[in-house]
Wavefront OBJ file of the C-alpha trace (Angstrom):
o trace
v -0.011 0.001 0.008
v 2.836 2.417 0.697
v 3.765 2.670 -3.006
v 0.676 4.769 -3.631
v 1.414 8.310 -4.776
v -0.762 10.782 -2.871
v -3.151 12.631 -5.102
v -3.514 16.404 -4.471
v -6.986 16.556 -5.941
v -8.219 14.205 -3.243
v -6.387 16.130 -0.501
v -4.389 13.013 0.517
v -2.107 13.520 3.521
v -1.641 10.131 5.160
v -1.144 9.705 8.930
v 2.131 7.755 9.367
v 3.305 8.505 12.929
v 2.764 5.334 14.983
v 2.365 7.181 18.253
v -0.461 9.356 16.946
v -2.076 6.374 15.220
v -2.107 4.613 18.631
v -3.466 7.709 20.351
v -6.208 7.927 17.754
v -7.295 4.321 18.148
v -7.181 4.583 21.923
v -9.447 7.650 21.780
v -11.960 5.838 19.535
v -11.862 2.729 21.748
v -13.431 0.390 19.110
v -15.224 -2.737 20.239
v -15.948 -5.952 18.262
v -19.624 -5.234 17.567
v -19.241 -1.572 16.736
v -20.868 -0.380 13.530
v -17.729 1.403 12.337
v -17.374 3.365 9.075
v -14.055 4.794 8.023
v -14.090 7.739 5.598
v -11.021 7.811 3.363
v -8.977 4.834 4.612
v -5.981 5.757 2.423
v -2.988 3.593 3.185
v -4.758 1.805 6.024
v -3.077 3.542 8.985
v -6.331 3.383 10.906
v -7.989 0.622 8.903
v -5.556 -2.084 10.066
v -5.784 -1.376 13.844
v -9.561 -0.905 13.543
v -9.883 -4.365 11.953
v -7.902 -5.771 14.855
v -10.698 -4.640 17.092
v -13.972 -4.749 15.114
v -15.473 -7.742 13.345
v -16.694 -5.757 10.343
v -15.614 -2.388 8.989
v -17.155 -0.277 6.285
v -14.970 2.166 4.395
v -15.853 4.931 1.909
v -13.043 5.708 -0.553
v -13.057 7.898 -3.700
v -9.656 6.832 -5.085
v -10.080 3.827 -7.355
v -6.477 2.668 -6.929
v -6.845 2.535 -3.187
v -10.155 0.767 -3.533
v -8.470 -1.921 -5.682
v -5.680 -2.320 -3.144
v -8.042 -2.582 -0.261
v -9.976 -5.313 -2.056
v -6.830 -7.412 -2.396
v -5.469 -6.749 1.103
v -8.592 -7.463 3.202
v -11.233 -10.210 3.133
v -14.656 -8.960 2.023
v -16.339 -10.483 5.056
v -14.218 -8.223 7.247
v -13.993 -5.064 5.056
v -16.846 -3.688 2.993
v -15.596 -1.062 0.502
v -17.908 1.648 -0.828
v -16.278 3.317 -3.779
v -17.359 6.910 -4.214
v -17.423 10.429 -2.858
v -18.130 10.590 0.896
v -19.830 13.961 0.389
v -22.530 12.193 -1.609
v -22.637 8.920 0.282
v -25.909 7.987 1.982
v -24.744 6.854 5.423
v -28.345 6.161 6.308
v -28.180 3.005 4.138
v -25.811 1.430 6.623
v -28.237 1.463 9.508
v -28.187 3.032 12.990
v -25.525 3.241 15.630
v -22.821 4.425 13.224
v -19.323 5.271 14.478
v -17.888 7.535 11.776
v -14.081 7.722 11.661
v -11.731 9.517 9.342
v -8.620 11.504 8.632
v -10.606 13.949 6.501
v -9.031 15.842 3.609
v -8.694 19.554 4.512
v -10.419 20.605 1.250
v -13.707 18.914 2.156
v -13.697 19.161 5.957
v -16.564 21.661 6.461
v -18.866 20.214 3.788
v -18.188 16.690 5.166
v -19.082 17.772 8.690
v -22.412 19.260 7.545
v -23.085 16.149 5.444
v -22.456 13.900 8.467
v -24.694 16.079 10.610
v -27.599 15.274 8.318
v -27.405 11.702 9.595
v -27.325 12.682 13.285
v -30.059 10.309 14.371
v -28.169 7.393 12.836
v -24.857 8.275 14.443
v -23.429 7.067 17.707
v -20.362 9.255 17.461
v -17.803 10.716 15.030
v -14.015 10.823 15.419
v -12.299 12.989 12.839
v -8.773 14.183 12.212
v -9.050 17.727 10.817
v -7.061 20.874 10.341
v -6.533 22.366 13.821
v -8.118 25.674 12.832
v -11.281 23.856 11.766
v -11.514 21.966 15.086
v -10.982 25.209 16.964
v -13.907 26.693 14.982
v -16.067 23.631 15.733
v -15.520 23.893 19.477
v -15.480 27.743 19.745
v -17.498 29.203 22.605
v -19.549 32.457 22.442
v -17.213 35.461 22.308
v -14.406 33.591 20.559
v -13.137 35.045 17.283
v -13.103 31.461 15.969
v -16.881 31.161 16.465
v -18.940 30.980 13.290
v -21.652 29.019 11.369
v -19.735 25.775 11.805
v -19.580 26.220 15.586
v -23.246 27.011 16.056
v -24.753 24.430 13.715
v -22.561 21.554 14.899
v -23.084 22.403 18.569
v -26.801 22.370 17.906
v -26.605 18.643 17.092
v -23.393 17.437 18.815
v -21.253 17.719 21.863
v -17.891 18.738 20.418
v -14.630 17.654 22.137
v -11.196 18.519 20.931
v -9.135 15.565 22.038
v -5.560 16.297 21.015
v -3.427 18.098 18.461
v -1.256 16.456 15.844
v 1.760 18.194 14.242
v 2.141 18.394 10.480
v 5.213 16.087 10.593
v 2.964 13.142 11.558
v 1.608 13.044 7.961
v 3.030 12.236 4.505
v 3.204 14.317 2.442
v 3.672 16.901 5.184
v 0.852 19.499 5.088
v 1.412 23.193 5.782
v -0.839 23.159 8.820
v -1.188 21.260 12.076
v -4.149 18.971 12.747
v -6.336 18.012 15.701
v -8.486 15.022 16.602
v -12.070 15.717 17.571
v -15.060 13.732 18.905
v -18.650 14.565 18.013
v -21.376 12.953 20.113
v -25.019 13.599 19.124
v -27.229 15.012 21.837
v -29.714 12.455 23.020
v -32.194 15.294 23.000
v -31.417 18.612 21.343
v -30.928 20.948 24.359
v -32.483 23.987 22.709
v -34.709 22.769 19.877
v -35.572 25.031 16.967
v -39.242 25.147 15.766
v -37.914 25.117 12.206
v -34.327 24.055 11.715
v -34.303 25.539 8.226
v -34.976 28.973 9.686
v -32.201 28.478 12.219
v -29.742 27.410 9.521
v -30.678 30.361 7.311
v -30.413 32.836 10.172
v -27.006 31.565 11.339
v -25.668 31.563 7.745
v -26.822 35.171 7.243
v -25.425 36.299 10.659
v -21.930 35.065 9.826
v -21.923 35.919 6.114
v -20.597 39.393 7.007
v -19.303 38.775 10.463
v -18.003 42.318 11.062
v -21.512 43.645 10.986
v -23.467 44.081 14.182
v -26.592 42.033 14.667
v -28.723 45.097 13.948
v -27.410 44.975 10.334
v -26.556 41.345 9.947
v -30.045 40.091 10.922
v -32.055 42.986 9.478
v -33.774 40.541 7.026
v -34.965 38.458 9.985
v -35.643 40.708 12.925
v -35.801 44.433 13.688
v -33.686 46.165 16.301
v -36.790 46.343 18.506
v -37.489 42.647 18.117
v -33.940 41.655 19.005
v -34.085 43.890 22.064
v -37.376 42.351 23.107
v -35.788 38.902 22.934
v -33.008 40.013 25.229
v -30.457 40.282 22.432
v -28.260 43.376 22.265
v -28.418 44.478 18.586
v -25.058 46.182 18.900
v -23.244 42.832 19.388
v -21.522 40.892 16.649
v -22.762 37.400 15.794
v -19.866 35.571 17.515
v -21.074 36.934 20.857
v -24.314 34.997 20.725
v -24.826 31.627 22.354
v -26.587 28.767 20.611
v -29.610 29.439 22.846
v -29.660 33.080 21.625
v -29.717 32.016 17.954
v -32.485 29.481 18.623
v -34.519 32.091 20.497
v -34.377 34.474 17.524
v -35.016 31.674 15.041
v -38.110 30.511 16.981
v -39.441 34.028 17.180
v -39.034 34.404 13.377
v -40.598 30.970 12.731
v -43.554 31.748 15.032
v -44.097 35.135 13.473
v -43.979 33.784 9.921
v -46.120 30.698 10.614
l 1 2 3 4 5 6 7 8 9 10 11 12 13 14 15 16 17 18 19 20 21 22 23 24 25 26 27 28 29 30 31 32 33 34 35 36 37 38 39 40 41 42 43 44 45 46 47 48 49 50 51 52 53 54 55 56 57 58 59 60 61 62 63 64 65 66 67 68 69 70 71 72 73 74 75 76 77 78 79 80 81 82 83 84 85 86 87 88 89 90 91 92 93 94 95 96 97 98 99 100 101 102 103 104 105 106 107 108 109 110 111 112 113 114 115 116 117 118 119 120 121 122 123 124 125 126 127 128 129 130 131 132 133 134 135 136 137 138 139 140 141 142 143 144 145 146 147 148 149 150 151 152 153 154 155 156 157 158 159 160 161 162 163 164 165 166 167 168 169 170 171 172 173 174 175 176 177 178 179 180 181 182 183 184 185 186 187 188 189 190 191 192 193 194 195 196 197 198 199 200 201 202 203 204 205 206 207 208 209 210 211 212 213 214 215 216 217 218 219 220 221 222 223 224 225 226 227 228 229 230 231 232 233 234 235 236 237 238 239 240 241 242 243 244 245 246 247 248 249 250 251 252 253 254 255 256 257 258 259
């Protein structure tokens, strides 16, 4: 497998440092009956130790050369290979209790996270290796400069835990940025449910589309200054200052008004 030449168009940076591979597997803590799905198995750095612990592993891989190599390296009753783009893959076809795992290419990280979130009710947890900056955005608290659409919408569905950081030198080829390993655990019950999640998504997207604007201007299409104030929201604040509960409160008011 190690003769494979990484393809830039697929964003392939393979984890090769044994210590960080071991840390990753320990954090996942796979068990024999887990319903595990690896996204982008690449050279098998995680695939091999996962198969030492689970009876059956699904993998989703876009690179046809890697798919062919996986088919010859592992028995089909142990490894089920789905050839295709993970961004378009219907994880719902695999059944409930999914444990999604992957060293995700930097160029698809945010779209992949939003795609995975669509299958929240089917997911037990996600463990992803991502660009450190992306993980910091995912976990960002209100008031943080890193807070944005990704933070709010992921935290709506998941508990986000940054587990550890991984230096660029742990990968081949060596990327220009450091990475971090993150765990996403779906909320058993959404803590602050939105009446209409489409309204929430649209409001959050609009709020952070021009993040230097104050809420008075950023959310003018959704709520007036007076309406924000009545909801206990200071219209002079910038979007990153708001908590998830604040965004849901505004979204619910908009949804109730427009119903």
